[in-house]
RODO-2510 file (C-alpha; in nm, 4 decimals, decimal comma):
residues 551
     n   res          X          Y          Z
     1     x    13,2796     9,1917     0,8095
     2     x    13,5475     8,9894     0,9905
     3     x    13,7501     8,7133     0,8293
     4     x    14,1026     8,5864     0,7659
     5     x    14,3246     8,8643     0,6341
     6     x    14,1214     9,1509     0,7822
     7     x    14,3443     9,4145     0,9427
     8     x    14,2028     9,5839     1,2536
     9     x    14,3283     9,9276     1,3586
    10     x    14,6066     9,8967     1,0965
    11     x    14,7807     9,6597     1,3367
    12     x    14,6040     9,3306     1,4178
    13     x    14,5838     9,0826     1,1276
    14     x    14,3077     8,8244     1,1789
    15     x    14,4155     8,4697     1,0919
    16     x    14,1792     8,2053     1,2299
    17     x    13,8529     8,2151     1,4221
    18     x    13,8983     8,0294     1,7506
    19     x    13,5357     8,0380     1,8610
    20     x    13,2198     8,2430     1,8825
    21     x    12,9761     8,3310     2,1562
    22     x    12,6674     8,5302     2,2351
    23     x    12,8436     8,8665     2,2390
    24     x    13,1231     8,8240     1,9863
    25     x    13,3906     8,6160     1,8131
    26     x    13,7469     8,5330     1,9161
    27     x    14,0205     8,5305     1,6517
    28     x    14,3829     8,4283     1,6502
    29     x    14,5679     8,7307     1,5159
    30     x    14,9154     8,8736     1,4702
    31     x    15,0194     9,2036     1,6208
    32     x    15,2199     9,3431     1,3308
    33     x    15,3772     9,6151     1,5445
    34     x    15,5189     9,3899     1,8173
    35     x    15,5275     9,0761     1,5973
    36     x    15,3475     8,8474     1,8419
    37     x    15,0424     8,6227     1,8315
    38     x    14,7417     8,7490     2,0244
    39     x    14,3721     8,6758     2,0730
    40     x    14,1269     8,9384     1,9465
    41     x    13,7666     8,9403     2,0650
    42     x    13,5407     9,1404     1,8306
    43     x    13,1945     9,2337     1,9554
    44     x    12,8836     9,1678     1,7480
    45     x    12,7447     9,4685     1,5550
    46     x    12,4045     9,4570     1,7274
    47     x    12,5736     9,5258     2,0628
    48     x    12,8063     9,7932     1,9263
    49     x    12,5085     9,9793     1,7781
    50     x    12,3465    10,0207     2,1215
    51     x    12,3765    10,3782     2,2583
    52     x    12,6620    10,4080     2,5073
    53     x    12,7908    10,0547     2,4465
    54     x    13,1436    10,1670     2,3548
    55     x    13,1758    10,3611     2,6812
    56     x    13,0464    10,0734     2,8921
    57     x    13,2659     9,8249     2,7073
    58     x    13,5706    10,0457     2,7694
    59     x    13,4866    10,0639     3,1400
    60     x    13,4666     9,6843     3,1601
    61     x    13,7938     9,6471     2,9666
    62     x    13,9688     9,8826     3,2063
    63     x    13,8360     9,6887     3,5038
    64     x    13,9500     9,3552     3,3585
    65     x    14,2921     9,4997     3,2752
    66     x    14,3498     9,5574     3,6479
    67     x    14,3368     9,1827     3,7222
    68     x    14,6883     9,0440     3,7499
    69     x    14,6969     8,6694     3,8073
    70     x    14,8618     8,3748     3,6263
    71     x    14,5218     8,2104     3,5796
    72     x    14,3535     8,5187     3,4273
    73     x    14,4210     8,6521     3,0792
    74     x    14,6018     8,9844     3,0340
    75     x    14,4390     9,2652     2,8373
    76     x    14,6759     9,4228     2,5814
    77     x    14,4670     9,6736     2,3888
    78     x    14,1158     9,8088     2,3305
    79     x    13,9494     9,9763     2,0340
    80     x    13,5901    10,0917     2,0197
    81     x    13,3600    10,3394     1,8519
    82     x    13,0043    10,3483     1,7140
    83     x    13,0889    10,0982     1,4370
    84     x    13,3169     9,8364     1,5966
    85     x    13,4692     9,7312     1,9262
    86     x    13,7315     9,4686     2,0104
    87     x    13,9700     9,3584     2,2837
    88     x    14,3252     9,2329     2,2318
    89     x    14,4425     8,9734     2,4839
    90     x    14,7019     8,7095     2,5523
    91     x    14,6660     8,3840     2,3639
    92     x    14,6836     8,0585     2,5533
    93     x    14,7114     7,7227     2,3856
    94     x    14,5274     7,4475     2,5649
    95     x    14,2224     7,2275     2,5907
    96     x    13,8856     7,3324     2,7348
    97     x    13,7720     7,1317     3,0350
    98     x    13,4480     7,0606     2,8465
    99     x    13,6478     6,8566     2,5912
   100     x    13,8100     6,6508     2,8669
   101     x    13,4754     6,5804     3,0255
   102     x    13,3363     6,4606     2,6921
   103     x    13,6346     6,2274     2,6463
   104     x    13,6754     6,0917     2,9984
   105     x    13,3181     6,1144     3,1301
   106     x    13,4285     6,2172     3,4781
   107     x    13,7409     6,3240     3,6651
   108     x    13,8926     6,1898     3,9846
   109     x    13,8634     6,3757     4,3136
   110     x    14,2226     6,5044     4,3211
   111     x    14,1949     6,6536     3,9722
   112     x    13,8653     6,8190     4,0660
   113     x    13,9836     6,9736     4,3923
   114     x    14,3024     7,1005     4,2239
   115     x    14,0911     7,2559     3,9490
   116     x    13,8634     7,4187     4,2086
   117     x    14,1659     7,5602     4,3942
   118     x    14,3177     7,7253     4,0880
   119     x    13,9869     7,8557     3,9555
   120     x    13,8868     7,9946     4,2960
   121     x    14,2168     8,1839     4,3178
   122     x    14,1560     8,3332     3,9734
   123     x    13,8053     8,4342     4,0837
   124     x    13,9422     8,5908     4,4032
   125     x    14,1775     8,8041     4,1930
   126     x    13,8750     8,9272     3,9971
   127     x    13,6568     8,9719     4,3058
   128     x    13,9290     9,1819     4,4720
   129     x    13,8867     9,4262     4,1820
   130     x    13,5085     9,4275     4,2178
   131     x    13,4532     9,2067     3,9098
   132     x    13,2088     8,9116     3,8993
   133     x    13,2669     8,6670     3,6116
   134     x    12,8999     8,5476     3,5862
   135     x    12,9714     8,2624     3,3399
   136     x    13,1983     8,0044     3,5052
   137     x    13,1564     7,6743     3,3160
   138     x    13,3773     7,3954     3,1689
   139     x    13,4010     7,5655     2,8286
   140     x    13,5561     7,8713     2,9967
   141     x    13,8191     7,6756     3,1928
   142     x    14,1279     7,6028     2,9833
   143     x    14,3813     7,3323     3,0768
   144     x    14,7206     7,4460     2,9466
   145     x    14,9952     7,2065     2,8248
   146     x    15,1872     7,2516     3,1503
   147     x    14,8825     7,1534     3,3558
   148     x    14,7484     7,4850     3,4794
   149     x    14,3901     7,6091     3,4719
   150     x    14,3188     7,9436     3,3041
   151     x    13,9849     8,1196     3,3526
   152     x    13,8739     8,2671     3,0203
   153     x    13,5904     8,4700     2,8668
   154     x    13,5103     8,7689     3,0838
   155     x    13,2735     8,8758     2,8049
   156     x    12,9701     8,9097     3,0330
   157     x    13,1618     8,9954     3,3508
   158     x    13,0461     9,2946     3,5483
   159     x    13,2385     9,5312     3,7720
   160     x    13,0811     9,7183     4,0579
   161     x    13,1892    10,0549     3,9184
   162     x    13,0360    10,0264     3,5711
   163     x    12,7023     9,9622     3,4037
   164     x    12,6314     9,6195     3,2639
   165     x    12,6703     9,5546     2,8932
   166     x    12,3373     9,3789     2,8574
   167     x    11,9756     9,4810     2,8781
   168     x    11,8265     9,5616     3,2146
   169     x    11,6433     9,2666     3,3702
   170     x    11,7984     9,0118     3,1314
   171     x    11,9192     8,6899     3,2948
   172     x    12,2905     8,6625     3,2158
   173     x    12,4912     8,3399     3,1950
   174     x    12,4526     7,9768     3,0948
   175     x    12,1292     7,8319     3,2494
   176     x    12,2893     7,5072     3,3698
   177     x    12,5434     7,7004     3,5781
   178     x    12,3361     7,9920     3,7080
   179     x    12,3131     8,0449     4,0825
   180     x    11,9599     8,0534     4,2315
   181     x    11,9766     8,4297     4,2871
   182     x    12,0646     8,4803     3,9194
   183     x    11,7652     8,2661     3,8185
   184     x    11,5450     8,5032     4,0204
   185     x    11,6938     8,7993     3,8328
   186     x    11,8956     8,9330     4,1254
   187     x    12,2398     9,0843     4,0797
   188     x    12,5279     8,8347     4,0610
   189     x    12,7789     8,8384     4,3488
   190     x    13,1119     8,6617     4,4160
   191     x    12,9078     8,3831     4,5789
   192     x    12,7291     8,3379     4,2436
   193     x    13,0633     8,2583     4,0795
   194     x    13,1365     8,0057     4,3549
   195     x    12,8001     7,8370     4,2933
   196     x    12,8782     7,8001     3,9226
   197     x    13,2196     7,6565     4,0106
   198     x    13,0391     7,4110     4,2393
   199     x    12,8275     7,2945     3,9446
   200     x    13,1495     7,2414     3,7452
   201     x    13,3029     7,0426     4,0319
   202     x    12,9884     6,8290     4,0686
   203     x    12,9963     6,7556     3,6957
   204     x    13,3661     6,6593     3,7132
   205     x    13,3079     6,4214     4,0064
   206     x    12,9929     6,2511     3,8750
   207     x    13,0092     6,2940     3,4976
   208     x    12,6680     6,4625     3,4970
   209     x    12,5262     6,8022     3,5933
   210     x    12,3476     6,8245     3,9298
   211     x    12,0185     6,9256     3,7685
   212     x    11,8547     6,8002     3,4508
   213     x    11,5351     6,8833     3,2659
   214     x    11,3577     6,9123     2,9342
   215     x    11,4555     7,2750     2,8806
   216     x    11,6791     7,5497     3,0165
   217     x    11,3990     7,6990     3,2271
   218     x    11,3287     7,3671     3,3995
   219     x    11,6972     7,3167     3,4716
   220     x    11,7384     7,6676     3,6092
   221     x    11,4319     7,6590     3,8345
   222     x    11,5025     7,3154     3,9872
   223     x    11,7793     7,4607     4,2013
   224     x    11,5296     7,7001     4,3638
   225     x    11,3358     7,4136     4,5211
   226     x    11,5598     7,1033     4,5333
   227     x    11,9082     7,0274     4,6648
   228     x    12,1462     6,8542     4,4212
   229     x    12,1300     6,4720     4,4238
   230     x    12,3916     6,2944     4,6399
   231     x    12,7222     6,2235     4,4696
   232     x    12,8584     5,8783     4,3975
   233     x    12,9819     5,6600     4,6849
   234     x    13,3438     5,6738     4,5678
   235     x    13,3626     6,0522     4,6176
   236     x    13,5408     6,1201     4,9494
   237     x    13,3145     6,2657     5,2154
   238     x    13,5233     6,5814     5,2660
   239     x    13,5244     6,6523     4,8909
   240     x    13,1470     6,6004     4,8721
   241     x    13,0978     6,8370     5,1672
   242     x    13,3142     7,1009     4,9977
   243     x    13,1037     7,0855     4,6809
   244     x    12,7722     7,0807     4,8691
   245     x    12,8680     7,4014     5,0478
   246     x    12,9450     7,5627     4,7117
   247     x    12,5967     7,4590     4,5914
   248     x    12,4041     7,5997     4,8893
   249     x    12,0826     7,7739     4,7826
   250     x    12,1399     8,0820     4,9973
   251     x    12,4553     8,2821     4,9077
   252     x    12,5511     8,3409     5,2732
   253     x    12,5628     7,9626     5,3285
   254     x    12,8402     7,9215     5,0710
   255     x    13,2078     7,9935     5,1276
   256     x    13,2646     8,3495     5,2546
   257     x    13,5197     8,4152     4,9794
   258     x    13,6894     8,2407     4,6897
   259     x    14,0134     8,2655     4,8899
   260     x    13,8675     8,0452     5,1660
   261     x    13,7366     7,8017     4,9059
   262     x    14,0811     7,7804     4,7425
   263     x    14,2487     7,7037     5,0770
   264     x    14,0025     7,4229     5,1525
   265     x    14,0395     7,2776     4,8009
   266     x    14,4215     7,2863     4,8172
   267     x    14,4166     7,1051     5,1520
   268     x    14,1826     6,8380     5,0108
   269     x    14,4043     6,7983     4,7006
   270     x    14,7199     6,7424     4,9066
   271     x    14,5457     6,4825     5,1217
   272     x    14,4058     6,2982     4,8196
   273     x    14,7384     6,2906     4,6367
   274     x    14,9160     6,1479     4,9387
   275     x    14,6508     5,8770     4,9754
   276     x    14,6475     5,7919     4,6056
   277     x    15,0276     5,7703     4,5836
   278     x    15,0174     5,4744     4,8245
   279     x    14,7877     5,2849     4,5862
   280     x    14,9907     5,3909     4,2763
   281     x    14,6905     5,5478     4,1118
   282     x    14,8014     5,6775     3,7696
   283     x    14,5684     5,9765     3,7985
   284     x    14,7594     6,0930     4,1065
   285     x    15,0675     6,1597     3,8943
   286     x    14,8610     6,3537     3,6414
   287     x    14,6961     6,5681     3,9065
   288     x    15,0023     6,6386     4,1221
   289     x    15,1028     6,9242     3,8917
   290     x    14,7605     7,0827     3,9346
   291     x    14,8115     7,0631     4,3105
   292     x    15,1303     7,2701     4,2964
   293     x    14,9510     7,5972     4,2420
   294     x    15,1085     7,9316     4,3368
   295     x    14,9954     8,0864     4,6664
   296     x    14,6816     8,3009     4,6457
   297     x    14,7123     8,6790     4,6096
   298     x    14,7350     8,8840     4,9278
   299     x    14,3998     8,8981     5,0995
   300     x    14,3033     9,1182     5,3936
   301     x    14,3416     8,9288     5,7217
   302     x    14,3882     8,5782     5,5748
   303     x    14,3603     8,2950     5,8276
   304     x    14,6774     8,0916     5,8917
   305     x    14,7249     7,8056     5,6446
   306     x    14,6737     7,4503     5,7728
   307     x    14,9813     7,2659     5,8903
   308     x    15,0543     6,9659     5,6648
   309     x    15,1761     6,6336     5,8050
   310     x    15,5476     6,6193     5,8718
   311     x    15,7516     6,5422     5,5615
   312     x    15,4574     6,5709     5,3230
   313     x    15,4566     6,8190     5,0324
   314     x    15,2143     7,1085     5,0477
   315     x    15,0217     7,2838     4,7735
   316     x    15,2687     7,5752     4,7854
   317     x    15,6018     7,3863     4,7676
   318     x    15,6647     7,4076     4,3910
   319     x    15,5526     7,7129     4,1966
   320     x    15,3950     7,6487     3,8600
   321     x    15,5679     7,7847     3,5502
   322     x    15,4014     8,0943     3,4022
   323     x    15,2456     8,0580     3,0606
   324     x    15,0516     8,2680     2,8157
   325     x    14,6745     8,2959     2,8375
   326     x    14,3855     8,3277     2,5959
   327     x    14,0260     8,4287     2,6033
   328     x    13,7379     8,2155     2,4781
   329     x    13,3941     8,3443     2,3947
   330     x    13,0815     8,1756     2,5232
   331     x    13,0717     7,8998     2,2600
   332     x    12,7863     7,8833     2,0157
   333     x    12,9934     7,6739     1,7755
   334     x    13,2728     7,4305     1,8433
   335     x    13,6191     7,5884     1,8385
   336     x    13,8492     7,4853     1,5580
   337     x    14,1329     7,2424     1,6025
   338     x    14,3841     7,5254     1,5824
   339     x    14,2599     7,6533     1,9169
   340     x    14,4230     7,3566     2,0853
   341     x    14,7574     7,3551     1,9039
   342     x    15,0305     7,3225     2,1667
   343     x    15,3185     7,5676     2,1480
   344     x    15,6551     7,4936     2,3125
   345     x    15,6647     7,5950     2,6777
   346     x    15,9280     7,5793     2,9480
   347     x    15,9059     7,2325     3,1079
   348     x    15,7699     7,2453     3,4618
   349     x    15,9656     7,0941     3,7496
   350     x    15,7255     6,7986     3,7624
   351     x    15,5711     6,5743     3,5017
   352     x    15,3289     6,7655     3,2722
   353     x    14,9589     6,6945     3,2944
   354     x    14,8624     6,4676     3,0036
   355     x    14,5093     6,4589     2,8650
   356     x    14,3158     6,1801     3,0234
   357     x    14,2306     5,8835     2,8036
   358     x    13,9347     5,6650     2,8899
   359     x    14,1439     5,3512     2,8391
   360     x    14,4038     5,4657     3,0935
   361     x    14,1602     5,5214     3,3753
   362     x    14,1691     5,2463     3,6395
   363     x    13,8664     5,0248     3,6666
   364     x    13,6498     5,1566     3,9468
   365     x    13,5626     4,9008     4,2075
   366     x    13,1885     4,8192     4,2176
   367     x    13,0020     4,9348     4,5227
   368     x    12,9470     4,5726     4,6329
   369     x    13,3257     4,5148     4,6532
   370     x    13,3982     4,8312     4,8520
   371     x    13,5475     4,7612     5,1930
   372     x    13,3573     4,8575     5,5014
   373     x    13,6096     5,1303     5,5793
   374     x    13,5111     5,3416     5,2752
   375     x    13,2904     5,6408     5,3558
   376     x    12,9181     5,6024     5,3118
   377     x    12,7392     5,8109     5,0503
   378     x    12,6817     6,1642     5,1781
   379     x    12,3382     6,2179     5,3188
   380     x    12,0951     6,4435     5,1422
   381     x    12,1227     6,7952     5,2910
   382     x    11,8591     6,8536     5,5559
   383     x    11,5933     7,1118     5,4925
   384     x    11,6314     7,4288     5,6952
   385     x    11,4521     7,4409     6,0290
   386     x    11,1255     7,6347     6,0332
   387     x    11,2009     7,9808     6,1750
   388     x    10,9927     8,1217     6,4583
   389     x    10,9240     8,4295     6,2492
   390     x    10,6742     8,2237     6,0474
   391     x    10,4771     8,1432     6,3641
   392     x    10,4737     8,5094     6,4662
   393     x    10,3646     8,6100     6,1144
   394     x    10,0773     8,3602     6,1318
   395     x     9,9609     8,5006     6,4654
   396     x     9,9736     8,8552     6,3302
   397     x     9,7658     8,7583     6,0275
   398     x     9,5079     8,6059     6,2624
   399     x     9,5002     8,9352     6,4559
   400     x     9,4465     9,1271     6,1310
   401     x     9,1658     8,8890     6,0377
   402     x     8,9999     8,9589     6,3742
   403     x     9,0195     9,3327     6,3147
   404     x     8,8530     9,2958     5,9758
   405     x     8,5866     9,0849     6,1452
   406     x     8,5142     9,3900     6,3641
   407     x     8,4621     9,5866     6,0414
   408     x     8,2165     9,3230     5,9211
   409     x     8,0215     9,3224     6,2499
   410     x     7,9877     9,7026     6,2611
   411     x     7,8916     9,7290     5,8939
   412     x     7,6280     9,4592     5,9396
   413     x     7,4767     9,6334     6,2430
   414     x     7,4424     9,9750     6,0744
   415     x     7,3533     9,8467     5,7293
   416     x     6,9754     9,8458     5,7744
   417     x     6,9497    10,2041     5,9045
   418     x     7,1928    10,3571     5,6558
   419     x     7,0363    10,1756     5,3587
   420     x     6,6902    10,2958     5,4647
   421     x     6,8090    10,6583     5,4752
   422     x     6,9842    10,6309     5,1399
   423     x     6,6862    10,4665     4,9680
   424     x     6,4402    10,7270     5,0987
   425     x     6,6508    11,0235     4,9941
   426     x     6,7480    10,8862     4,6535
   427     x     6,4127    10,7329     4,5538
   428     x     6,2722    11,0495     4,3922
   429     x     6,5698    11,1840     4,1950
   430     x     6,8021    10,8826     4,1557
   431     x     6,5813    10,5769     4,1622
   432     x     6,8384    10,3557     3,9908
   433     x     7,0978    10,4508     4,2522
   434     x     6,8536    10,3824     4,5329
   435     x     6,7975    10,0326     4,3945
   436     x     7,1745     9,9713     4,3905
   437     x     7,2369    10,0756     4,7501
   438     x     7,1321     9,7436     4,9140
   439     x     7,3470     9,5417     4,6714
   440     x     7,6455     9,7731     4,7235
   441     x     7,6148     9,7485     5,1017
   442     x     7,6192     9,3689     5,0905
   443     x     7,9129     9,3782     4,8464
   444     x     8,1219     9,5902     5,0867
   445     x     8,0432     9,3551     5,3755
   446     x     8,1275     9,0545     5,1578
   447     x     8,4653     9,1993     5,0529
   448     x     8,5717     9,2650     5,4103
   449     x     8,4418     8,9256     5,5178
   450     x     8,6331     8,7532     5,2361
   451     x     8,9567     8,9295     5,3297
   452     x     8,9137     8,8364     5,6947
   453     x     8,8419     8,4749     5,6015
   454     x     9,1461     8,4458     5,3691
   455     x     9,3832     8,6012     5,6232
   456     x     9,2568     8,3646     5,8908
   457     x     9,2702     8,0681     5,6512
   458     x     9,6352     8,1348     5,5633
   459     x     9,7490     8,2067     5,9204
   460     x     9,7844     7,8464     6,0450
   461     x     9,9413     7,6970     5,7276
   462     x    10,1789     7,9931     5,7127
   463     x    10,2960     7,9249     6,0681
   464     x    10,3713     7,5673     5,9565
   465     x    10,5745     7,6884     5,6600
   466     x    10,3320     7,6414     5,3710
   467     x    10,4620     7,7983     5,0481
   468     x    10,1036     7,8425     4,9190
   469     x     9,9966     8,0183     5,2369
   470     x    10,2991     8,2477     5,2017
   471     x    10,1689     8,3581     4,8628
   472     x     9,8208     8,4113     5,0033
   473     x     9,9629     8,6206     5,2862
   474     x    10,1344     8,8549     5,0442
   475     x     9,8303     8,8850     4,8164
   476     x     9,5589     8,9451     5,0756
   477     x     9,7898     9,1109     5,3268
   478     x     9,8882     9,3822     5,0799
   479     x     9,5228     9,4307     4,9837
   480     x     9,4327     9,4817     5,3485
   481     x     9,7320     9,7059     5,4169
   482     x     9,6944     9,9334     5,1167
   483     x     9,3184     9,9395     5,0482
   484     x     9,0692     9,7788     5,2846
   485     x     9,1925     9,8931     5,6268
   486     x     9,2813    10,2527     5,5208
   487     x     8,9349    10,3006     5,3653
   488     x     8,7664    10,1940     5,6864
   489     x     8,9843    10,4248     5,8969
   490     x     8,9211    10,7178     5,6600
   491     x     8,5429    10,6601     5,6666
   492     x     8,5402    10,6438     6,0475
   493     x     8,7357    10,9704     6,0731
   494     x     8,4828    11,1400     5,8440
   495     x     8,1866    11,0114     6,0420
   496     x     8,3411    11,1159     6,3735
   497     x     8,4589    11,4620     6,2704
   498     x     8,2258    11,5576     5,9843
   499     x     7,9825    11,8413     6,0350
   500     x     7,7770    11,7916     5,7182
   501     x     7,5772    12,0687     5,5562
   502     x     7,3668    11,8223     5,3596
   503     x     7,0588    11,6872     5,5275
   504     x     7,1190    11,3465     5,3681
   505     x     7,4667    11,3187     5,5181
   506     x     7,3392    11,4308     5,8564
   507     x     7,0808    11,1521     5,8540
   508     x     7,3430    10,8949     5,7502
   509     x     7,5821    11,0044     6,0257
   510     x     7,2966    11,0013     6,2763
   511     x     7,2181    10,6410     6,1788
   512     x     7,5651    10,5329     6,2959
   513     x     7,6096    10,5080     6,6761
   514     x     7,8769    10,7459     6,8056
   515     x     8,0672    10,4599     6,9748
   516     x     8,1384    10,2804     6,6459
   517     x     8,3959    10,5105     6,4749
   518     x     8,6607    10,4727     6,7518
   519     x     8,6324    10,0938     6,7243
   520     x     8,6693    10,1095     6,3461
   521     x     8,9754    10,3366     6,3703
   522     x     9,1426    10,1161     6,6310
   523     x     9,0676     9,7984     6,4343
   524     x     9,1950     9,9515     6,1083
   525     x     9,5244    10,0760     6,2517
   526     x     9,5827     9,7478     6,4361
   527     x     9,5206     9,5418     6,1220
   528     x     9,7562     9,7581     5,9137
   529     x    10,0372     9,7288     6,1699
   530     x     9,9851     9,3529     6,2105
   531     x     9,9926     9,2884     5,8359
   532     x    10,2960     9,5143     5,7861
   533     x    10,5011     9,3343     6,0524
   534     x    10,3889     8,9939     5,9196
   535     x    10,5006     9,0753     5,5659
   536     x    10,8355     9,2021     5,6938
   537     x    10,8874     8,8763     5,8812
   538     x    10,8081     8,6792     5,5657
   539     x    11,0816     8,8663     5,3792
   540     x    11,3575     8,7934     5,6331
   541     x    11,6510     8,5834     5,5232
   542     x    11,5507     8,2888     5,7430
   543     x    11,1966     8,2817     5,6029
   544     x    11,3196     8,3018     5,2428
   545     x    11,5762     8,0271     5,3037
   546     x    11,3108     7,7999     5,4540
   547     x    11,0738     7,8632     5,1627
   548     x    11,3497     7,7932     4,9081
   549     x    11,4394     7,4679     5,0823
   550     x    11,0871     7,3219     5,0576
   551     x    11,0085     7,1424     4,7325
***
């Protein structure tokens, strides 16, 4: 359907496919009306054929078109109907960060913090418009010839004012870069983008992703139960702390906004460049241009910027030169060489950022030769402290177990008399039912006894923070709350208030002492309230954070 020479909307002439992704293909094209080169992203037919896709796609395009930032592509045009849909955007020439990582293995700390600063500012521009990118990864970060970072491929982004383009309940994004809440199927937030950027930063600093496994599911689920491994000893402690905060399991433990993250990363970059200049590190010259990023967009109530040392350059002293931008689809195939052809650009005021070559990187000093003054490897993040709510939940489950034990005691005491009445009355007309009454009575007692035992068994381990006991509490607690306790309360109300016309029912009611129903009602209501409060406590943020932090 699409290929070189195809003319879209009688205006955009496709020339060369730049790349392809899960939702579409990106083509270099010529706008024959304005005579300029653009990037055209055409959506795959299976998505276009979905009912309402064109309307949702238009809503997302309008939302993305509101983002105005040098590190985010501009949207030029949109076309969409029941047969085809495509976006027309700026075209940026450059090299994906994923290519640099494959060539160099890892990046130095100054390069990484400068990259984080620019990317975080681009994300803040999107977040200010209510848009979450949801697929931040090295392949979607483009390093332009003048040394800037451009965030590309908003193909699976979502705005707060529109419906998502994908199926409900589908996990969206690249598994290696998904935040824990995305792995659980929850809605992505700005903090989810910061987590993915933290994975990118970790990979730049160490040359490897923080989590590894045999398959995508194993990689994605590791982050639910384990913190990322400590970074190498040569990573400065403040840089390692910055990345660890980005990779926090709970979203509210990460940076409050991408703006705050960008400020911290710019400060770290300036400090690193000043330190590296003293040692004449060649990488410092290459990363200095990345450090001179433009100031972030206006943000409500921004905190005052840190004061740099006297006479030292800051991250805002030299504005970067504006360049064009492109969009890249989530790559399924490698982009062609033409995607990285460099077009002439206005020279920046400082030396352009050259692609790193493995041979040019300075030999890293072995750990044994490191002086004593170098920072020690960052300690593994401590597990969260056990919240008191778990102890209270355990006590409440024990109370509920005691109430069910009252059920068991009362049922055992009246079993003999009630079974005798039932057997005598049913023996003539329903002999088979009369034979089943004793078994049924013991079964009811056994069910209540089993629930009481399981609630009591899970109470103590739950108070200590056991993940298995937490699962038991939900399973047997809900059974008690929704079925067992309400049935007992309902039966006691009937016995206490029933004025039966049947002689059989009158004999059964007479076999139950009049003092028992109030005890059953009180025990049932108490157990339901205790279990309800316990389950609420188990769903608090502190309890969930503690459970997620235990492997």
